[in-house]
N, C-alpha and C positions, 0 to 999 in steps of 0.2 A: 770684545767677546772672544770665548774661546771657541774650540772645535764643536761644541756641542749646540753652538748659537747662546750661551747663557753667558751673563756679564762675570768676568772673573775679579770677585770682591777681593780676593787677595793682594791684587794690586792696588789698593784704596788704603790708606792708612789714615785713622783718627787726626785730626786736627782743631776740633772744636768738639767740646761736649759739654753738655748742659743736663743737669739733674733738678727735676722740681716734684716737689709731694703735693698732691691734689685731692680734699675732702670729695672724693667720688668714686665711682666703679670704673672697673678696667673698660667695662662695654661704653661707656659715657666718653670716656679719654677717646678710645678707637673710633666712637660718633665723630667726637670733635675734629678727630684728625683726617678723615675721611670722607666727611660728609660737607658739601657747598655751602651749606644753610649755617653749620658752625663756622666754618673757617670765614666766611663772608665777614660773620660778627666779630670775630678776635683777631683777624690778619689783616687790617686796613682795609676791608672789602675787597681782599681776593678770594676767590672760591676755587677749591680744589676739583677735579676732576679725575677719579682713577677707575682701572678697569682691574675690578678686584679680583686677579690673579697673576700668579708668575709672568713676567713675559707682556703683561698688560701695558696699556698706556697711561701716564700718570702726566696731568697738566696742571697749572695754577694759573687760572685766568685774573688780569686786572681788572679794577670795576669796571671799564670799559666794555668788558668781553675779551680783549685780545689776549692772545697767548703770552704769558711774562715766564713762565718756566715751563719746559718739558723734558720727558723723562721715561723712565722702563721701570715697572715694579720688578723688585729682586726678589724680596720677600713680603708674603702675606698669610700671615699667621693670626686670625682675629682670635681674640684681643690682647696676641702677646707681644707681635714684633711684624713689624711695615717696614720698609726700607725699597728705597727707590732713587734711580739716579735723577740728577736736577743739570739739566743746562738752561741758563740763565738767556732768552732769545728776546727778550722785551726792553734789554737797554743797549744801546749800541757798543759794539764791541765784545759783548762778554758772550757772546754766541761763538767767538772764535776760542775762547777757552774751554779745555778738557772738562768732560760733567766731571760733578762732584755726586757722592753718594751720602744720601741722607737717611738714616735709620731712626726709628724711634721703637725703644722697648719700655713696654707697660708691666709693671708687675704689680701685686697685692703686697701693701705694707701696713700690715693692722686695719685699721679702719680706713687708710688710705692708699692712693696708689702711687706709685714711683715710677715717674716719666723720667725715660733717658734718649736724650737727642744726640746724637752723634753726628758730626759732619766730618766725612773721608774725603781725601783726594789722591790721587795717582799721579802728584806730582810735586815738585818742591814750589809750595804755592808760596809768594811773598807775605809777609804780615800786613803790608799795607791793603791788599786784598782781602784777607781772611778778617779785616778790620769791619767789613761789612755785615758780615755773619756774626760778628763778636759783639756787633751793637744791636743787631735786629734778635738775633735769636731770645737773649733776655726778657727783651720787650713782649716779642710774640707769645712768648711761653709763659710769661707771668698775666697777660691778657687772658690767654687761654685757662689758665687757673681760675682768675676770678668771674669770668662766664660762667664755669660750672658750680665755683662754689657760691655765687652770688646772682648769677641771673645776668650781670652785668661785666660787658668787657670793658678793659681799663682805654682811656683815650689818652695816646700817646701819638707825639709829632715825630714822625720817624723821616728820615731822608740818607741817602747815600753817602758814606763818610766820604768828604773830598779826594782824601789820602788814598782810597780804593778807587777811584773813578779816574784818579791821575795814572794808579799804577797799571789799569788798565789800557789804557790810551797809551802810555810807553811801551805797552807790549805788543801792540799793533803797531808803533812807529817805526 
């Protein structure tokens, strides 16, 4: 944080960016990103809790109700932009990593919506650790797209890449 108590986003550099086009409205995409009933459907049972204001709390709860990811809202501009810090607290060793910044930019693109997800970091993250998001984000965003366009999320078996888990364990070691 800087002297004003706000997150200094200039310290975060984009490491992973995904763009997906969805036959939906900006408002529906916004709701899918910020409302628990939507995230639970397409995000493998994980439910978002967000205090919709800059500085508000962000949590992603695992299906058992435990907090898996926590952070702080950095940008809140419905239905155009939502950004928050992410600290993984629901996996051993991950809570020692610096938070990342996840940003969703939602833009009208003709009759569709262009959703850009950017994962930014303030440290030189090893590729092995980035492999988790690089494997997870395409599945999560594709399931979101499927849910909004067909009413059904995708059924995708997901697990953390072994190289990511080994890299986090090595950092602690």
